[in-house]
C-alpha positions in Angstrom: -80.1 108.2 -72.8 -79.3 111.8 -71.7 -76.1 111.7 -73.8 -78.1 110.9 -76.9 -80.6 113.7 -76.2 -77.6 116.1 -75.7 -76.0 114.8 -79.0 -79.3 115.4 -80.8 -79.6 118.9 -79.4 -76.0 119.7 -80.4 -76.7 118.2 -84.0 -79.7 120.5 -84.4 -77.7 123.5 -83.2 -74.9 122.7 -85.6 -77.4 122.4 -88.5 -78.8 125.8 -87.6 -75.3 127.2 -87.7 -74.5 125.7 -91.1 -77.6 127.2 -92.6 -76.7 130.8 -91.4 -74.8 133.3 -93.6 -71.7 131.7 -95.0 -69.9 134.8 -96.2 -68.4 137.8 -94.6 -69.8 141.2 -95.5 -69.3 142.4 -99.1 -66.2 144.6 -99.4 -64.2 142.8 -96.7 -60.7 142.2 -98.1 -60.6 138.8 -96.3 -63.9 137.7 -97.6 -64.1 133.8 -97.5 -67.0 131.4 -98.0 -65.5 128.5 -96.1 -66.1 129.1 -92.5 -67.1 125.7 -91.1 -65.0 122.7 -90.2 -65.8 119.1 -89.2 -63.1 117.0 -87.8 -62.6 113.4 -86.4 -59.9 112.8 -83.8 -58.1 109.9 -85.2 -55.7 109.4 -82.3 -58.6 109.0 -79.8 -60.4 106.7 -82.1 -57.4 104.4 -82.7 -55.7 104.6 -79.2 -58.8 104.7 -76.8 -61.8 103.7 -78.9 -63.4 107.1 -78.5 -65.6 108.8 -81.1 -64.4 112.3 -80.9 -66.1 114.7 -83.4 -65.4 118.4 -83.5 -67.3 121.3 -85.3 -65.5 124.6 -85.6 -66.9 127.9 -86.9 -64.4 130.6 -88.1 -65.2 134.1 -86.9 -62.4 135.8 -88.8 -58.7 135.1 -90.0 -57.6 135.0 -86.3 -60.4 133.5 -84.2 -62.9 130.7 -84.0 -65.2 128.9 -81.7 -66.6 125.3 -81.7 -67.3 122.3 -79.7 -66.2 118.6 -79.4 -68.4 115.7 -78.6 -66.7 112.5 -77.4 -68.3 109.1 -76.8 -66.8 105.8 -75.9 -67.4 103.1 -78.5 -65.6 100.2 -76.9 -65.7 98.6 -73.6 -63.9 99.7 -70.5 -60.1 99.2 -70.7 -58.5 98.5 -67.4 -55.1 99.7 -68.6 -56.3 103.2 -69.0 -56.3 105.0 -65.6 -58.6 107.8 -66.8 -61.8 106.2 -68.3 -63.9 109.0 -69.9 -67.2 107.8 -71.4 -68.5 111.2 -72.5 -67.5 114.8 -72.8 -68.9 118.0 -74.3 -66.1 120.6 -74.9 -66.9 124.0 -76.2 -63.8 126.1 -77.2 -62.4 129.4 -78.3 -59.3 129.6 -80.5 -56.8 132.4 -81.3 -54.6 131.7 -84.4 -51.1 133.3 -84.8 -50.4 132.9 -88.5 -50.6 134.9 -91.7 -52.9 132.2 -93.2 -56.7 132.4 -92.6 -57.4 130.6 -89.4 -54.6 128.0 -89.6 -51.2 127.5 -88.2 -50.3 127.8 -84.4 -53.2 128.4 -82.1 -54.0 128.8 -78.4 -57.3 127.5 -77.2 -59.3 128.1 -74.0 -61.9 125.4 -73.4 -64.7 124.2 -70.9 -65.5 120.5 -70.6 -68.4 118.7 -69.2 -67.1 115.1 -68.7 -68.2 111.9 -67.3 -67.0 108.4 -66.9 -65.7 105.8 -64.6 -62.8 105.9 -62.1 -61.2 102.9 -60.5 -61.3 103.0 -56.6 -59.3 100.8 -54.4 -61.1 101.0 -51.0 -61.0 97.5 -49.5 -58.3 95.2 -48.7 -58.8 91.4 -49.1 -57.1 89.7 -46.0 -57.0 86.2 -47.5 -55.6 87.2 -51.0 -53.6 90.2 -49.9 -54.9 92.1 -52.8 -56.8 95.5 -53.0 -60.4 95.1 -54.2 -61.1 97.5 -57.1 -64.5 99.0 -57.6 -65.7 101.2 -60.5 -67.3 104.5 -59.6 -69.2 106.8 -62.0 -68.6 110.6 -62.0 -69.7 113.8 -63.8 -67.7 117.0 -63.6 -66.9 120.2 -65.2 -63.5 121.5 -66.2 -61.7 124.6 -67.5 -58.5 124.4 -69.4 -56.1 125.5 -72.1 -54.6 123.9 -75.2 -52.1 124.7 -77.9 -51.7 123.2 -81.4 -51.3 123.5 -85.0 -53.7 123.3 -88.0 -52.6 122.6 -91.6 -55.0 123.1 -94.4 -54.8 122.2 -98.3 -56.1 124.4 -101.0 -59.1 122.1 -101.4 -60.1 122.3 -97.7 -58.7 119.1 -96.3 -57.2 119.7 -92.9 -54.9 118.1 -90.4 -54.7 119.3 -86.7 -52.6 118.3 -83.8 -53.1 119.7 -80.3 -52.7 119.0 -76.6 -53.9 120.6 -73.3 -54.9 120.1 -69.9 -57.8 121.2 -67.7 -59.0 121.1 -64.1 -62.2 119.7 -62.8 -64.0 122.1 -60.5 -67.1 120.3 -59.1 -65.0 118.2 -56.8 -66.9 115.1 -57.5 -65.9 112.4 -55.2 -64.4 110.1 -57.9 -63.7 112.4 -60.8 -60.0 113.0 -61.7 -58.7 116.4 -60.7 -56.9 116.9 -64.0 -58.3 116.1 -67.5 -56.3 115.9 -70.7 -57.4 117.3 -74.1 -55.6 116.3 -77.2 -55.3 114.4 -80.5 -54.6 114.3 -84.1 -57.6 115.2 -86.2 -58.4 115.0 -89.8 -61.4 116.8 -91.5 -62.6 119.3 -94.0 -63.3 123.1 -94.2 -66.4 124.0 -96.2 
C-alpha cells in the first residue's frame, strides 16, 4: 500500500513539473520547448517483469535530473538472485555531446530499493539440502551509471545505460551492490 501512495505522490509531483514553464528565457540561443521526457525500460519489462518508468527534466543542453520508478509485475522468479520488487531512483545526468541533452552521459543516482532475498540458513539432515527462506528488505543506495541517448527529430528516443550502486543502511538481508541499467524507449515533449 505504501508503494502506491508513494507512486501517487510522485505522479502529482510530475504533473506539477509538467505544468511549469516549458521554455527557456527569451533571447537564449539554445531556447527549446521540449524539456521533458517519459521513458519505459523495455529490457527490464521483458527480462525481469519489472515496470520501470522514468521521467527526466532537461535543465540545459548539458544537464538534466529525473527519477525512475520500478515495480515488479510478475511473481517471484527463483532464477534471479537479486529480486527487487520496488525502487525509487532520483538521478542527475551530465551529457557530453554537441546535441541538446543527448549522446554519451554520466549519471549519479540514489536508490530506495526493497525486495526479497533468498536466505539459506538451515540444513535438512534427512534430505541433505539447504532450506531456503525468503526475507524482505528495504535499503538505500548511491551509485553511478554511464550510457547513451539517441533522439529523432520528432522526439522519439532510445537510451541504453548501465551502472552500479552500493546499499548503505546495512539491512540484514539486502544485497550490498545494486545494479541499474536497461534499454529504454520514450518521447521528449
